[in-house]
Each structure stands twice: as structure tokens, then as C-alpha cells.
N, C-alpha and C positions, 0 to 999 in steps of 0.2 A: 468482592466487588458485587454485592447483593443488593444495592440500592436500585429499585426498579423505576429510575427516572433517567431522563436523557443526560449522559455525560457532559454535553456542551452546554444546554440551556436549562437544565433542570426541571424541564416540563414532565409531567407524568401522563401527558396525552400522547400516548403510544399506541401503534398497532402492532399485531403479531403477525409476522410472515411465515411462520411456520418452524418446524424443528430443523436444526443444522445436523448433519450426519456427523458420526464420530470419527476420530483420526488416531493413528498410531505412529505417526511422524510428526516431527516438530523441527523446524530450520534444517532440513535434509537428514536428521537422524532418527532412526527407528528406535521408538521407546519401548521400555518393558511393560507399559501398561497403556490401556486406551484412554484417550482424552475425550470426554463426553463433549458434544458439540453445543448443547444448550439449544437456545432458540434465537432467532433474528427478530428484533424489535426495531421499529422505525418511529421516528418522532414527527408528529404532525406540525410542530412549530418551527423547528430549523432544518428539518429534512435529513438529519443524520440517521443512519441505521447502525446497529450494533449488536454484537453477541452477548447474550444473557443466559446465565451468569458467566463470569470469566475470572481468570486467575488474577492474583495481585501482580503488580508490577515487579516485585521482588521475585515472584516465582517465574514469571516470563523472563527475566533478565538472566535467571540462573540457566533456564533452557537454551537461551541464545548463546550463553557463553560456551555450552556444551554442543552448540550446533556444528554441522559440517563445514570445514573451512572453506569449501569452494561452492557452497549452496547458492550464494549470489553472484557467482562468477558469471560474467557474460563474455561470450567468446567473439563478439563483433562489435565494432563501433557504430553499426548501423541501426542501432534502437532508434525508433521514430521519436520517442520523448527526448533523448539526448540530442537528436538532430534539431528538433524544434527549439529546444531550450538554448543549444548553441547560437542558432540564429537570432532569438530573441535577445539574447546577451550581446551579439554583435550589433544588433540594432539599437541598443541603448548607449547613449553618449556618455562618456567619462568613466566606464567602468574599470576599476583598477584591482579589485579584490573579489573573489567569489568563495563562498563556503558552501559545502556540500555536506548536509547532515544525513548520517547513514551512508557515507561514501563508499564503504566497503574497502576494496582495494584501490580506489582511486581512478577506476577507468574513465569515468566521465570527465572528471577534471583534467585528466592527461590530454583531452582533446581540445582544451581550451588554450589560446596562445595569448601572449602579452598580458597576463593578469596574475596577480598574487592568489595562490591556490591553497585552501584550507579545507580541512574535513573534520569530522566527528564520527567515530566508529567505535561500537563496542566490542567487536571480536578483535582480540589482540594480534592474531596471525594477519588478518586482512589489514589492520591498521599499520603493521610493519611493512606490508608490501606497498601500501600506499605511501609511506615515507621514502621508500626506495624510489617511487616515482618523483620525489621532490616535493611532496605534498605535507604541509605542516599539520599535523593532527593536535586539534586544540582542546579535544575532551573525548571521552568514552560514552558520554550520555548526553542527550539533547539538553538536559538540565544545566549543563555547563554554559549555555548560551546566556544565562542570566547575567554572566560576568563580561559579556561583550556587547554592551548596549551601544547601538549606533556604530558599529566597528566596520561592516562590510557594505559593498556596494550591491552586491546580489547574493541572496542566501537561496540554495536549491535543496530539494529532497524528493527523491524519486523512490516510490514504492516503499515508503516509511510511515505514512500517516495511518495507514490500515492497521499498523502494529501498536499504536498508542492508545492509551485509555481515554484521554480527553482530547480530541482534535482541536478543540478551540484554543486549550491552553498551550497546545504544541505550536499551532500557528502564531499565536501571540508572541512566543518565545522566538520563533524565526523572524517575525516582524520587527520585534524589539532589537534584534541584531543588525538591522539593516540602517544604513545611514538616511537622513531625509532625502526623499526623492528616488530612494532605492527601490528594489524589487525583490518579491518572494515568488519562486516559481516551484510549483509542487505538481507531481503526477501520481496517479493511482487509479484504482478501479472506479467505475461509475455505475452506480446503482439505477440511475435512469436510463442505462442501455437497454435495448429491446430485449437482448438475450437474458439479462438478469431479471427483468420485470417478468419474463415468461417462466424462468426457472424458480424465482423466489428463494427461498432459504436453502435449497439444495443446488445453488448454482456453484460451480467448481471453485469460483474464487473465494467465496466467504466460507467455504468448508475447510480452507487451509488453516490449521489449528492456530498458527501465530497470527492470523488476521482477525481483528476483533473490532475494529470501526471502520465504516464505510461511508464516503461522502459522495457528492455529486456537485455539478454547477450550482444547483440551488442553494445547497448548503454554503458554497463560497460566497454567494451573493449576500446571504443572510449574515455570514461572518464579516464581510466587507462593510456592509451597512453599519453593523454595530461596533466596528473597530476603527472607523474613519479611513479605511483602505479604498482603493478603486481597483475593480476587476478590469484589467486592460486587455487581456487576451485570453481565449479559451479554445481549445483544440480537441477533438475527439480523435481516437487512433485505435489500431489493433497492434498487438505486440507481434503477431504474425500474420503477414499478408496471405500466405497459403494459395494453392491453386483452387480452381473451381471445383474440383473433385473433393479436396480436403475440406473446403467450406460446406459442400452438400453433406459430407460423411459426418462432420461435426454437428450439423444441423439435425440430421437423422438420429444420431446415437443420442443427443440430448432430448430430442423431442419423445423418443422412445422411452428413455429414462423418466422423463417428467409425467408422461401420460400412463405408463405401465411399469411403475417401480418394482412391482414383485417380479417381473421378467427380468430386469436388469440384476436384482439380487440373486435370482436363479442363475444368471449367466456368471455372476462373480463367484458363487459357491462351486461352479464347475470350472474354474480355471480361467475364465475369460477376463480380460481386461487388466490383468498384472496386479491384482490386489490380494494378498494373503488373508483370507477370512478364517483360517482354522483357528487363530489365537482368540477371534471375537468375531462372532456372526454378524454383529452391528456394522462391521466394516463393510459387510455385502451391499450397503446403502451408498458406498462411495460413489459420487458421480462421475462422468467422464468429463474431460477437461474440454474447454471450447476456446482455444488459443486464437483461432481465426475471426472470433467475434470482435466487433467494434465496441468494445467493452471498457476501455480506459479513456481517461482524459488528462489533460495537462492545462494548468491554469497559471498565469502571471498576475499577481497583484502588486500594486504600487504604493508607496507610502507618500504622504503630502511632502511638500519641499521644505516645509517648516518656516 
């Protein structure tokens, strides 16, 4: 994937946000080799940001299949995006079927009542656990959606779009699987968040090796305008509320890393931060996380009634 153009709109009008630190893990699995981070590019035309260069879809899929079986396991039903999506779905009239793309073990769908529940999931073990919850798995890959045109009332996808090469194509597939007047609900990281704008290419969320594409509400407005959809709702949120002390600690750690990266690398080399740098010194630039930041958003786009 070495075409230096925007994967969504094809524009070559790009800005460089800087290098992305290397990683030694993918989908919760420790790898035998280091994955170079590349750089973070952002499109002036549609507002998409993306990792460049990046592996092919076949290479990424192979790594996903070898990923840890509990990597995306969520221990609680209190995820803020799940709660918002559930409320939005309840507010829609006539919702009889919901498809969750990248459903993992079906935790989100298990909280929905009085609807037919369907999922798409690449990890076989997780898909089996979803089936045990009464969820019908209709495919292992989002490409399967091409065979379900106009089939579902709502299609959801949580923390998936950042894993795909072309977000525009991905959301077109989601929207194509929705009935006239139905809805597409997506949640992901938000490159317009203040914390991300401050940290740039060294932000914790974009240094996760399996994350390759990054959107924001501006990109959603661009996509909706060119696709005939309507952005009905948008809400920013944090995956972890955290105490005031945790928020301050996260801010201090990230500010120190951003302003004095050499000091952060020195700390990593001396065993602070839980990163093994012995195998590759490039990992000393691994950033701290910022889970308390309000750096995610959820959006609902609706199709025309036909």
C-alpha cells in the first residue's frame, strides 16, 4: 500500500503530521519482529488521516487471525459508545434487525432486546462465542456485506473503521446493507480531539499497529454529503472517565513525552513504563496511553427513505 494518495478521496494534497513510533505487538500478540510505524498523513480534501506506508489487507488479516482471543474482550456493559448506540437504536422506530460489523464475541448485541441480532467477525473463537449468545454470524469479513443489500434496519461498527484501508469504501458497504430510512452507527478515535492535535503522530491511539485509518466528524460530514446520507447525531466521549488525579497524571505524562521525548526514551530504557526495549531500541519511543482523554466519537448516519 505505497500509493501516496488519500485512500478515501484520492487526493494528493496531504500534510505530514510526523513519524509514528514502531510497535512489537499486534492484536494483543507479541511479535517476533518490530513493525515500523511509518508516518501519519492527513488529507486536506476530506480530513482523513492515515498511516503510510502500511501492510496489505491480506497481511493484516493474517495477523488478526493470530491475535489474542481476548484482545477485544470488554468486561463491562458500561462502554459509553454502547450505551449511546443502544439509546439511539431505541429512539428509532421500527427497528427489527441490527448487524454489528466486527462484533467480536457479541457483547454489544447481547444488550439489545426485541431485535434480530447479526454479526460479522474475523476471529473464529470470538465468532463461536457470539453464536453461543444467539447471534447469527453472517460473515468473517466486511466484504460479505455486499451480499446483504438493504437487509438490516441498523448496522453498527465499534472500533473497527480505524483498522480498514479505505474508510469510504467500508462505510459504503455498511450503508448499502441498511434498509431505506435505516441507520449506520460508528464509533472510533477522533483526530480532532484536543489531546490528539497536541500529540500528533505520537498519540497513543495511532501508534497501535493495527490502527491504520483515522477519521473525525469532519470526515463524516464529507462522506455523508458525497453519499446522500444525513449525519443525524454525533457525540464525543472518553472510554475511561477516570478520577481527577488520573486525568492530571495522563496529561503530565503525555505532555512530558511530547515536549521531551528523549527523557521518555531514557525512562523506557531503564525499565519504566512496562515496555521491553531490549529487543529493539526503537520501542523506547512508545508513548504513554491517554485513556481519560475525550478522544473518541460516535456518529449516526441515516439513509434516505427511498
